[in-house]
C-alpha positions as CSV (number, residue, x, y, z in Angstrom):
1,M,-169.0,-62.7,-48.5
2,T,-170.6,-59.7,-50.2
3,F,-172.8,-59.9,-53.3
4,F,-170.1,-57.9,-55.2
5,A,-167.4,-60.5,-54.2
6,L,-169.6,-63.4,-55.4
7,A,-170.5,-61.8,-58.6
8,T,-166.8,-60.9,-59.3
9,A,-165.8,-64.5,-58.5
10,S,-168.4,-65.9,-60.9
11,L,-167.4,-63.5,-63.7
12,W,-163.7,-64.4,-63.2
13,A,-164.6,-68.1,-63.6
14,G,-166.6,-67.3,-66.7
15,Q,-169.5,-69.5,-65.6
16,E,-171.8,-70.3,-62.8
17,V,-170.2,-72.1,-59.8
18,Q,-170.9,-75.8,-60.3
19,T,-169.1,-79.1,-60.1
20,P,-166.8,-79.4,-63.1
21,S,-166.2,-82.5,-65.1
22,D,-163.0,-81.3,-66.8
23,P,-159.7,-80.9,-64.9
24,K,-159.2,-77.5,-66.6
25,D,-162.5,-76.4,-65.3
26,T,-161.4,-77.5,-61.8
27,K,-158.3,-75.3,-62.1
28,Q,-160.4,-72.3,-63.2
29,L,-162.7,-72.7,-60.2
30,E,-159.8,-73.0,-57.8
31,V,-158.4,-69.7,-59.1
32,A,-161.9,-68.1,-58.8
33,S,-162.2,-69.4,-55.3
34,V,-158.8,-67.9,-54.2
35,D,-159.6,-64.6,-55.9
36,A,-163.0,-64.4,-54.2
37,K,-161.4,-65.0,-50.8
38,Q,-159.0,-62.2,-51.5
39,I,-161.8,-59.9,-52.5
40,E,-163.8,-60.8,-49.4
41,A,-160.8,-60.1,-47.1
42,T,-160.2,-56.7,-48.7
43,D,-163.8,-55.9,-48.4
44,V,-163.8,-56.7,-44.7
45,A,-160.5,-54.8,-43.9
46,K,-161.5,-51.6,-45.7
47,K,-163.0,-48.9,-43.5
48,P,-166.6,-48.1,-44.2
49,A,-167.2,-44.9,-46.1
50,W,-168.7,-43.1,-43.0
51,L,-165.5,-43.8,-40.9
52,T,-163.2,-41.2,-42.2
53,D,-160.3,-41.2,-39.7
54,V,-159.0,-43.6,-37.1
55,S,-155.4,-42.6,-36.1
56,V,-153.0,-41.8,-33.3
57,S,-150.2,-39.3,-33.3
58,V,-147.2,-39.3,-30.9
59,K,-144.7,-36.5,-30.6
60,E,-141.6,-35.9,-28.5
61,T,-140.5,-32.3,-28.3
62,Y,-137.5,-30.5,-26.7
63,D,-138.7,-27.0,-25.5
64,S,-135.7,-24.8,-24.6
65,N,-137.8,-22.1,-23.0
66,V,-141.2,-23.2,-21.6
67,F,-142.2,-19.9,-20.1
68,L,-140.8,-17.7,-22.9
69,T,-138.6,-15.4,-20.9
70,N,-134.8,-15.0,-21.0
71,A,-134.1,-13.1,-17.8
72,D,-135.3,-13.2,-14.2
73,R,-137.0,-10.1,-12.9
74,A,-136.4,-8.8,-9.4
75,G,-139.1,-10.0,-7.0
76,L,-140.6,-12.5,-9.5
77,P,-140.3,-16.3,-9.3
78,P,-137.2,-17.6,-11.1
79,V,-138.7,-19.1,-14.3
80,A,-136.2,-17.9,-16.9
81,N,-134.9,-20.5,-19.3
82,V,-136.9,-23.4,-18.0
83,S,-136.4,-26.2,-20.5
84,S,-138.2,-29.5,-20.8
85,W,-138.9,-32.6,-22.9
86,V,-142.6,-32.7,-23.8
87,T,-144.6,-35.8,-24.8
88,S,-147.8,-35.5,-26.7
89,V,-150.2,-38.3,-27.6
90,T,-153.3,-37.6,-29.8
91,P,-155.7,-40.3,-30.9
92,K,-158.4,-39.3,-33.3
93,V,-161.6,-40.7,-34.7
94,G,-163.7,-39.1,-37.4
95,F,-167.1,-39.8,-39.0
96,D,-169.0,-38.6,-42.0
97,F,-172.6,-39.6,-41.9
98,A,-173.5,-38.2,-45.3
99,P,-173.0,-41.6,-47.1
100,L,-175.6,-43.1,-44.7
101,I,-178.2,-40.4,-45.5
102,N,-177.7,-39.8,-49.2
103,D,-179.2,-42.0,-51.9
104,P,-176.1,-43.7,-53.4
105,V,-177.7,-43.7,-56.9
106,A,-178.7,-40.0,-56.9
107,S,-176.2,-37.6,-58.6
108,N,-177.5,-34.5,-56.7
109,K,-176.7,-34.9,-53.0
110,S,-178.2,-32.1,-50.8
111,I,-175.9,-33.1,-47.9
112,E,-172.3,-33.5,-49.1
113,V,-170.6,-33.6,-45.7
114,L,-172.0,-34.3,-42.2
115,S,-168.8,-34.9,-40.3
116,L,-167.8,-35.2,-36.6
117,A,-164.3,-35.8,-35.3
118,Y,-162.9,-36.1,-31.8
119,A,-159.2,-35.7,-31.0
120,P,-158.2,-35.8,-27.3
121,E,-154.6,-34.8,-26.6
122,V,-152.5,-35.7,-23.5
123,V,-149.4,-33.5,-23.0
124,R,-146.7,-34.0,-20.4
125,Y,-143.9,-31.6,-19.6
126,H,-141.3,-33.8,-17.9
127,D,-139.4,-30.9,-16.2
128,A,-142.3,-28.4,-15.8
129,A,-145.2,-30.4,-14.4
130,T,-147.3,-27.2,-13.9
131,E,-147.8,-27.0,-17.7
132,N,-149.3,-30.5,-18.1
133,Y,-152.7,-30.6,-19.7
134,E,-155.3,-32.7,-21.5
135,A,-157.2,-31.2,-24.4
136,H,-160.5,-32.4,-26.0
137,R,-161.1,-31.1,-29.5
138,I,-164.4,-31.7,-31.3
139,T,-164.7,-30.6,-35.0
140,T,-167.9,-30.6,-36.9
141,Q,-168.8,-29.7,-40.5
142,I,-172.1,-29.7,-42.4
143,K,-171.9,-28.9,-46.1
144,G,-174.4,-29.3,-48.9
145,K,-176.1,-27.9,-52.0
146,A,-179.5,-27.8,-53.5
147,D,-179.6,-26.4,-57.0
148,S,-178.2,-22.9,-56.8
149,F,-178.2,-22.7,-53.0
150,S,-175.3,-24.0,-50.9
151,Y,-174.4,-24.0,-47.2
152,N,-171.4,-24.7,-45.0
153,F,-171.0,-24.8,-41.3
154,D,-167.6,-25.4,-39.5
155,N,-167.0,-25.5,-35.8
156,L,-164.1,-26.3,-33.5
157,L,-165.0,-26.8,-29.8
158,S,-162.1,-27.2,-27.4
159,F,-161.9,-28.1,-23.7
160,V,-158.6,-27.9,-21.9
161,E,-158.1,-29.5,-18.5
162,G,-155.0,-27.7,-17.2
163,N,-153.6,-25.8,-14.3
164,R,-156.0,-23.2,-12.9
165,D,-153.2,-21.3,-11.2
166,T,-151.8,-18.5,-13.4
167,P,-148.2,-18.9,-14.7
168,Q,-145.4,-17.5,-12.8
169,Y,-143.5,-15.5,-15.4
170,N,-143.0,-11.9,-16.6
171,Q,-146.6,-10.9,-17.1
172,V,-145.8,-8.5,-20.0
173,N,-143.2,-10.4,-22.0
174,C,-143.7,-10.1,-25.7
175,W,-146.6,-12.2,-27.0
176,A,-145.5,-15.1,-24.8
177,T,-148.7,-14.9,-22.7
178,T,-150.5,-16.6,-25.6
179,A,-148.5,-19.8,-25.6
180,V,-148.7,-20.2,-21.8
181,R,-152.4,-19.3,-21.7
182,E,-153.3,-22.1,-24.2
183,R,-152.2,-24.7,-21.6
184,R,-154.5,-23.3,-18.9
185,D,-157.9,-24.6,-17.9
186,Q,-160.5,-23.2,-20.4
187,M,-163.1,-23.7,-23.1
188,Q,-162.9,-22.3,-26.6
189,D,-165.4,-22.3,-29.5
190,K,-164.8,-21.1,-33.0
191,G,-167.6,-21.4,-35.6
192,K,-168.6,-20.1,-39.0
193,L,-171.8,-20.4,-41.0
194,I,-172.1,-19.6,-44.7
195,L,-175.3,-19.5,-46.8
196,R,-174.9,-18.8,-50.5
197,N,-177.0,-18.5,-53.6
198,D,-175.5,-18.4,-57.1
199,W,-176.7,-17.0,-60.4
200,E,-174.9,-17.1,-63.7
201,Q,-173.0,-13.9,-63.1
202,W,-173.7,-13.0,-59.5
203,F,-173.9,-14.5,-56.0
204,V,-175.0,-13.4,-52.6
205,R,-173.6,-14.9,-49.4
206,G,-174.8,-14.6,-45.8
207,T,-172.2,-15.3,-43.1
208,G,-172.0,-15.4,-39.3
209,S,-169.1,-16.3,-37.0
210,V,-168.2,-16.5,-33.4
211,T,-164.9,-16.7,-31.5
212,Y,-165.4,-17.4,-27.8
213,Y,-162.9,-17.9,-24.9
214,D,-163.9,-19.0,-21.4
215,L,-160.7,-18.8,-19.3
216,N,-161.1,-20.8,-16.1
217,T,-158.0,-19.7,-14.2
218,Y,-158.1,-18.1,-10.8
219,Q,-157.9,-14.3,-10.7
220,V,-155.7,-12.9,-7.9
221,N,-155.1,-9.2,-8.8
222,N,-151.5,-9.1,-9.9
223,N,-151.3,-5.4,-9.1
224,L,-150.9,-6.4,-5.4
225,P,-147.2,-7.1,-4.3
226,Q,-147.9,-10.6,-3.1
227,Y,-149.2,-11.6,-6.5
228,A,-146.5,-9.9,-8.6
229,G,-145.6,-12.1,-11.6
230,W,-148.9,-14.0,-11.7
231,Q,-151.1,-13.4,-14.7
232,D,-154.8,-12.8,-14.6
233,Y,-157.0,-13.7,-17.6
234,V,-160.6,-12.7,-18.5
235,D,-163.3,-14.2,-20.7
236,R,-163.9,-12.6,-24.1
237,Y,-165.7,-13.2,-27.4
238,D,-166.2,-11.8,-30.8
239,T,-169.4,-12.4,-32.9
240,N,-170.5,-10.9,-36.2
241,G,-172.8,-11.4,-39.2
242,G,-173.4,-9.9,-42.5
243,L,-173.7,-10.2,-46.3
244,D,-171.3,-10.4,-49.3
245,F,-172.3,-9.6,-52.9
246,G,-170.1,-11.2,-55.6
247,Y,-169.6,-10.6,-59.3
248,K,-168.0,-13.4,-61.3
249,I,-165.4,-12.1,-63.7
250,T,-164.8,-15.6,-64.8
251,K,-166.3,-18.9,-63.8
252,D,-163.6,-19.4,-61.1
253,F,-162.8,-15.8,-60.1
254,A,-165.0,-13.1,-58.5
255,V,-164.9,-9.7,-56.8
256,T,-166.9,-9.0,-53.7
257,L,-168.4,-6.2,-51.6
258,G,-169.6,-6.9,-48.0
259,Y,-170.7,-5.6,-44.6
260,R,-170.5,-7.0,-41.1
261,R,-172.1,-5.9,-37.9
262,G,-170.3,-7.2,-34.8
263,H,-169.9,-7.2,-31.0
264,Q,-166.8,-7.8,-28.8
265,Y,-167.1,-8.6,-25.1
266,Q,-164.3,-8.4,-22.5
267,Q,-164.9,-9.4,-19.0
268,A,-164.0,-6.9,-16.2
269,F,-162.0,-8.0,-13.2
270,S,-163.8,-8.1,-9.9
271,W,-161.5,-5.3,-8.6
272,S,-161.9,-3.0,-11.6
273,S,-164.7,-1.8,-13.8
274,V,-162.5,-1.3,-16.9
275,S,-163.6,-3.2,-20.0
276,N,-163.1,-2.8,-23.7
277,T,-166.5,-4.3,-24.7
278,N,-167.5,-2.7,-28.0
279,D,-169.7,-2.8,-31.1
280,Y,-168.3,-2.5,-34.6
281,D,-169.3,-2.0,-38.3
282,R,-167.0,-3.4,-41.0
283,A,-167.1,-2.5,-44.7
284,L,-165.3,-5.0,-47.0
285,A,-164.1,-5.3,-50.6
286,G,-162.3,-8.4,-51.9
287,F,-161.7,-11.0,-54.5
288,E,-161.6,-14.8,-54.5
289,G,-161.1,-17.8,-56.6
290,K,-158.6,-18.9,-59.2
291,P,-157.4,-16.2,-61.6
292,L,-154.9,-18.7,-62.9
293,K,-155.1,-22.5,-63.0
294,W,-152.3,-22.9,-60.6
295,L,-153.1,-19.9,-58.3
296,K,-155.9,-19.7,-55.7
297,V,-156.5,-16.5,-53.8
298,E,-159.0,-15.2,-51.2
299,F,-158.9,-11.7,-49.7
300,Q,-161.2,-9.2,-48.0
301,G,-160.3,-5.9,-46.4
302,G,-161.7,-2.6,-45.3
303,P,-162.3,-0.2,-42.4
304,D,-163.5,-1.3,-39.0
305,F,-165.4,1.3,-37.0
306,H,-165.4,0.4,-33.2
307,S,-167.5,2.2,-30.6
308,Y,-166.5,1.6,-27.0
309,G,-168.7,2.1,-23.9
310,D,-168.1,4.1,-20.7
311,T,-166.1,1.4,-19.1
312,I,-162.9,2.0,-21.1
313,A,-159.7,3.1,-19.3
314,A,-158.7,6.7,-19.1
315,G,-156.8,7.7,-22.3
316,H,-158.6,5.1,-24.5
317,Q,-160.7,6.6,-27.3
318,N,-164.4,6.0,-27.4
319,D,-164.3,5.5,-31.2
320,L,-161.5,3.8,-33.1
321,T,-161.2,3.1,-36.8
322,R,-158.9,0.2,-37.7
323,A,-158.0,-1.6,-40.9
324,Y,-159.4,-5.2,-41.2
325,L,-157.5,-7.5,-43.6
326,E,-157.8,-11.2,-44.1
327,G,-156.6,-13.4,-46.9
328,A,-154.9,-16.5,-48.2
329,V,-152.8,-17.4,-51.3
330,S,-151.9,-20.9,-52.5
331,A,-149.7,-21.3,-55.6
332,E,-148.8,-24.7,-57.1
333,V,-145.6,-23.4,-58.8
334,T,-144.7,-26.9,-60.1
335,S,-145.9,-30.4,-59.6
336,R,-143.5,-30.6,-56.6
337,D,-143.5,-27.1,-55.2
338,T,-146.3,-25.2,-53.4
339,L,-146.2,-21.7,-51.9
340,G,-148.7,-20.5,-49.3
341,F,-149.5,-17.3,-47.5
342,R,-152.1,-16.4,-44.9
343,M,-152.7,-13.2,-43.1
344,K,-155.1,-11.6,-40.7
345,Q,-155.2,-8.1,-39.1
346,W,-158.1,-7.1,-36.8
347,Q,-159.0,-5.2,-33.7
348,W,-159.5,-7.4,-30.7
349,V,-159.7,-7.3,-26.9
350,S,-156.9,-8.8,-24.8
351,S,-157.2,-11.9,-22.6
352,T,-155.2,-10.1,-19.9
353,G,-157.9,-7.5,-19.4
354,T,-158.1,-3.7,-19.5
355,A,-156.6,-3.4,-23.1
356,S,-157.6,-3.6,-26.7
357,Y,-155.1,-4.1,-29.5
358,E,-154.5,-4.8,-33.2
359,D,-153.9,-8.5,-33.7
360,K,-151.6,-9.2,-36.7
361,T,-150.6,-12.5,-38.3
362,F,-148.6,-13.1,-41.4
363,D,-147.8,-16.8,-42.3
364,F,-145.5,-17.8,-45.2
365,S,-145.0,-21.5,-46.1
366,Y,-143.2,-23.5,-48.8
367,K,-143.5,-27.2,-49.4
368,R,-141.5,-29.4,-51.8
369,K,-141.9,-33.0,-52.6
370,L,-138.3,-34.2,-52.4
371,A,-139.0,-37.8,-53.3
372,D,-141.9,-40.1,-53.8
373,K,-142.4,-40.5,-50.0
374,L,-140.5,-37.5,-48.6
375,T,-141.7,-33.9,-48.3
376,G,-139.8,-30.9,-47.0
377,S,-141.3,-27.6,-45.7
378,L,-140.1,-24.2,-44.6
379,G,-142.2,-21.6,-42.8
380,Y,-142.0,-18.0,-41.5
381,L,-144.7,-16.8,-39.1
382,I,-145.0,-13.1,-37.9
383,Q,-147.4,-12.4,-35.0
384,G,-147.9,-8.9,-33.6
385,A,-149.9,-7.1,-30.9
386,V,-150.0,-3.3,-31.2
387,Y,-151.8,-2.1,-28.0
388,D,-154.1,1.0,-27.8
389,A,-153.7,3.7,-25.2
390,P,-153.3,3.8,-22.2
391,T,-151.3,0.6,-22.7
392,V,-148.3,1.4,-24.9
393,R,-146.7,-1.8,-26.2
394,N,-145.7,-3.3,-29.5
395,D,-145.1,-7.0,-29.1
396,W,-143.9,-9.2,-31.9
397,Q,-143.1,-12.9,-32.2
398,Y,-141.1,-14.3,-35.2
399,T,-141.1,-18.0,-35.8
400,Y,-138.8,-19.8,-38.3
401,T,-139.6,-23.4,-39.1
402,A,-138.2,-26.3,-41.1
403,G,-139.6,-29.8,-41.4
404,L,-139.5,-33.2,-43.1
405,K,-142.3,-35.7,-43.5
406,Y,-141.8,-39.3,-44.6
407,D,-144.8,-41.3,-45.6
408,L,-143.8,-45.0,-45.3
409,N,-147.2,-46.0,-46.6
410,E,-150.8,-44.9,-46.3
411,H,-151.0,-46.0,-42.7
412,L,-147.7,-44.8,-41.2
413,S,-145.8,-41.5,-41.4
414,F,-142.9,-39.9,-39.6
415,T,-142.1,-36.2,-39.1
416,G,-139.1,-34.1,-37.9
417,D,-139.5,-30.4,-37.2
418,Y,-137.4,-27.5,-35.9
419,S,-138.6,-24.0,-34.9
420,F,-136.7,-21.0,-33.7
421,I,-138.9,-18.4,-32.0
422,Q,-138.0,-14.8,-31.1
423,G,-140.0,-12.4,-28.9
424,V,-139.2,-8.8,-29.7
425,D,-140.2,-5.6,-28.0
426,D,-140.7,-2.9,-30.7
427,S,-142.1,-0.3,-28.3
428,Y,-138.7,1.0,-27.3
429,L,-139.9,1.3,-23.7
430,N,-137.4,-1.1,-22.2
431,I,-139.8,-1.7,-19.3
432,A,-137.8,-4.4,-17.7
433,P,-135.4,-7.2,-18.6
434,G,-137.1,-10.4,-19.6
435,R,-139.6,-9.1,-22.1
436,E,-137.6,-10.4,-25.1
437,Y,-136.8,-14.1,-25.5
438,D,-135.5,-16.9,-27.7
439,R,-137.0,-20.3,-27.9
440,H,-136.0,-23.5,-29.7
441,L,-138.4,-26.4,-30.4
442,V,-137.2,-29.8,-31.8
443,T,-139.9,-32.3,-32.5
444,L,-140.0,-35.9,-33.7
445,G,-143.4,-37.4,-34.5
446,M,-145.2,-40.5,-35.8
447,R,-148.7,-40.9,-37.0
448,A,-150.4,-44.3,-37.5
449,A,-153.7,-44.4,-39.4
450,F,-155.9,-47.5,-39.6
């Protein structure tokens, strides 16, 4: 029994624990004893402060179009409209070691968060075994503050154990290569570091980020007839660093000016020297914070100046200027209704090699608390890839979602979700049938937290 439990029991009894001489005192001590046992049981059952997450999630999904193509192409393997039930199991454990380091009495804690979480996922396609995979995701965060200086580091490291053979489907279908690629054998790392110092009216912020993909699939040169329909992937990464200067219009809202210097790498195939590796400079202006009590905004945008090397394909410009835009909005319209919007538009190098493109994402969301334990959600996601010459393609994917979540208690919740996905060719090339597709996903899930 803890000291706190003993002390509480003694206070409940109103006296020190001793042998009573009065029956009324005996009754008081019996109540105190029962209460102390309840306190002790609660104290033992409660997770320690440093153990932030122990849970397991199970999902069962019907996927109407696993390979995201709606028509077979002549000479390619027949993969159109392959459907499958998909089972996913994801246990998770999370730790925050900051409570073990910080002085519990001190009000100023230099380390606010020192967290580590591990979430392995096992996914099985019952009617498309080539798509089975296991993923290992490790997230870390280090966050703290010392007087006017603050820092934050976030990182997601993922290992996917999947098929190393490339998928047999239309290799240029709209946006679909992304979904299939994520199930292949690979390693990803996405990290961001922020260092910031605040004054009364101003702040300066140093930032650095990296996005890294190591695709571990076999390369077979799909330009050859015997490998038609197979997809080749290359490694790629983007890294940048720079500074932001901010002016606080109010305590919670500021405008910013910034600059980034960055580098993008795209691996060349063994049978080709073409690569879109490049350096870039990015000028940024933005605003961030809460202009209204119920509204939170964050936005930065400006021109991206990309300089490519001598390995670009014929017809590709050596220097390209593109618009960089990134932002998020969250509005608590009422106590039950929340609107959200996230977007990003940036110049990137493709995972299929020999191409660069504008990657565009626009994500709209709405959540409503329907009842005490029931929450509903709607979503609309637009994803686009506008390719640079000599590749001339405009690929778009539109995703419409609706979902319900029921929280039975703090330990158990249930979800039901539906998504309708469309792949659309907006390049008007009509290269071949099978580029556009429809996909339906129906998912039932359960999460148990301990």
